N, C-alpha and C positions, 0 to 999 in steps of 0.2 A: 908482117907488123902494122897495127893499127895505124890508120892516120890521123895526127895529131886535130882534133877539134874540140872547141871550146863550147859549150851550150848553157843558156841560162834559162830556168823554168820556174815562172810565177805567174800567179795572177794578176790580170791587169788592174789598173789604177785609172781612175780619171784625174787628167791635167798633173801626171807625176813629180814629184821633187826632182833636181837633179841628179842625186843619186842613183835614180832609177836607169835616167839613160845615160849614164855614166856606165853603169854594170851592163848595159844593153851594147855599148861600144867594143868592151871589153871580149867579147865571145863573137863566133862563128853565125851562131843560130838562137834565136830568142823565142822561146814557146811559150804562149799565153795558155795559162792554166784555168781556163774557163769552163771546165765543163767539170768542177769544183762547187760545192755549196757554197751560195750568197751570204753572206754575214753581212749584217744589219750594223750599222752605226762606225763603219770600218772605211777604209780607201777605196773600195770598188766603184763609188757613186757620189764621192766630195773628197776636197783637197782645200787646202788655205792661202789665203791671197791677205797682203797686208793694206790695211786700209787705216785713213786720218784717227779713227777710233781705235787700232788697235786690228790683231788678225781676226778675219772673217772665212766661214767656213762657206763654200759655193760647193751644195749638194740639188743633185741629179734627184729629182722625187721619183720613185718606181714603185712597181706595182709588188706590195709584201703581204697583203693581211688573207691570212689563209694559206699561204704559200710557204710554211716551214724549211722544205726541204727542197728547194727549187734552186737550181744551179744559175752560175754567175750567168750563163749561156741561154738561159731560160729566164732571166729576169728582166721583163717589160717598161719602159719608160711609161710613166703617169701623166706627166702635164707636158703637150706638145709645144708649149710657149720657154720652156726652160734654157733653150738656148738664145734667146732674145734676153731673158733676162739676167742670165749669166754675162753675157757680152756687155749689156749696160752696167753691169756693177763694175768688171773691168776698166771699162771708160771713165768710170767713176774715180775709181783707184788710183789708177796710173797715169792719168793725163797728163800729169807735171814729169815724168820719168823721161829719162835723157832720151830716150829713143823710141818714145811715144810715134810721132809722127811716122817715123822711119818703119816699126812693126805693124801699124794699125793693119793695112789693109791685108797682110797673112793673117791678121787674128781674125778679122771680118770674115775673110772666105773660109776659115778655119769652123767656126760655128755656124754660119750659115749653111754650110755643107752637116752640118751634123743633125741629120734628120732621121736618123737610123732607129730601128724599132727597141732594141734589146740595148743593155747597159755594155754587154760585151762588146758591140758594135760600135759602138760610140768611142768606147777606152780606144779599141782599135784605130779609129779614126783617127783620132789626138795623137796617139802613141805613132802609128806611121808617118801623119805629116810633121810631127816635132822632130820626129826621128833625120827626114829630107832636108827641114829647115838646117839642122845641128849638123849636115852632113855624114848623118851615121847609116853605114851601107850596111848594118847586119839583116842576117835574112829573116824575117818574121812568120813566124807559125802558128795555128794554134793545136792544141794537146788532141782536139776533136778530130785532126787530120791522121793520127794515128790511133792504135790499139791499146788501150789500156787495161791494166790488169785490175779486177775487181777487187781485190784485198791489198792491205798493208800501205801503210804512206810512202815507208822508204821502199817497198819492193817495187814500187807504181812508180817513183822516181827512177828506180836503179832499171829498168824494164824500158821506160820510156826513153834514157839514156843509150841502152843499145838497139832500141831501133834507130838511134840518129847518129850511130854510129862514134857516140861522144868518148872521148879520151878523157876529158877534163870538164867536170859537172861546176858551175859557179853560185852560190847562194848567199843570202844575207845572214850576217852573224846570229839574228836568233835562232837557226833553224839549227845550231849544236846543241840545244836542248833536248832535241828531238831525233836526229839524223841518227841511223845506225849505220855509222861509216863502215863496218865490217863489210857491208852487203854491196858497198861502192869497190873496196879495197878487191872483195872476191873476183869481180867484173874486172880489175885492173882499170877502175877508174877514178881518176883522181878527185878529190873534193877541195876546191879554195873558197872561203869566207870571204866576201867582199868587204875591205873597209872602208867605211863613210865617214872616217874622221878625217880632220886638218882640209877641209877643204878651206881654201883662197876666200877672203869675202870681196864681193864688189860693192859699186856707188849704189845704194838702195835706198829708197826714199821711206815716208812714214815711220819715222821711231828707231829705236834700236835694231842693230843686223839679225835679221832670222836667218836660219840656212833651212830649217824645215817650214818649207811653203814649194806652192808649185814652179816647177819650171819655168811657168809663163811671168814670172816676177824677175827672171833673171834674165829673158828674152825681152822684157819691157826695159828694162834698165841699159842692155848690152846690147842689143841685136846681134847681129853677125859674131861678134863678139865675144858673146856665151860660150865658144866653142875652147875659150883661154882659162874659164870657170871650171872646166872639168877636169879630173886628175887624168884622164886616159885621154891623150891627145889622138885626134881623129885626122888619119894620114890621107 
């Protein structure tokens, strides 16, 4: 009988929101699906912060001209000063947050070390370091560590789950629209769709409460107490 192993397979995002990390905490292995096509105006290279003048996008400039079919792990950074600019924006927006002084050394180290060449490497850096901060010990790997099938969106995922010896595959609720669930059931792999509703609110600055912002908002406002605002409590 197959050992129970929960896996999450999804593309990397830049400084993702709390739900992304909550879903990582739910599984035994998280696979960054970064040998997929890079999509512009998506979460791969940008996320939202709260400012006095409202929500603001922090976007990492990447090379896209003439590279319509490049993969996420092939997409290179086009401005080497982006990390300094983003750090300054975060300092300006969150200087009045409750845990600013406490978490600033972590945030500064996070950004000063973000000198990688591709968006995939940058995202991996932020995701792994933030997981460490939140004491999420889930194993993180890349889909390129495994051999992917050439065709079929669901077939690729099922095959990857087989290589991972997965008994349960976690996915976001939007995947219900395209997932061929029968292909998973044929391999005795359970599908679980993560529920991103009913998160508790925390003490947030800069206007009305907003759930859909970067996890850094939660960290600036709650510090190590951020764990208590994830639904999956880390043991």
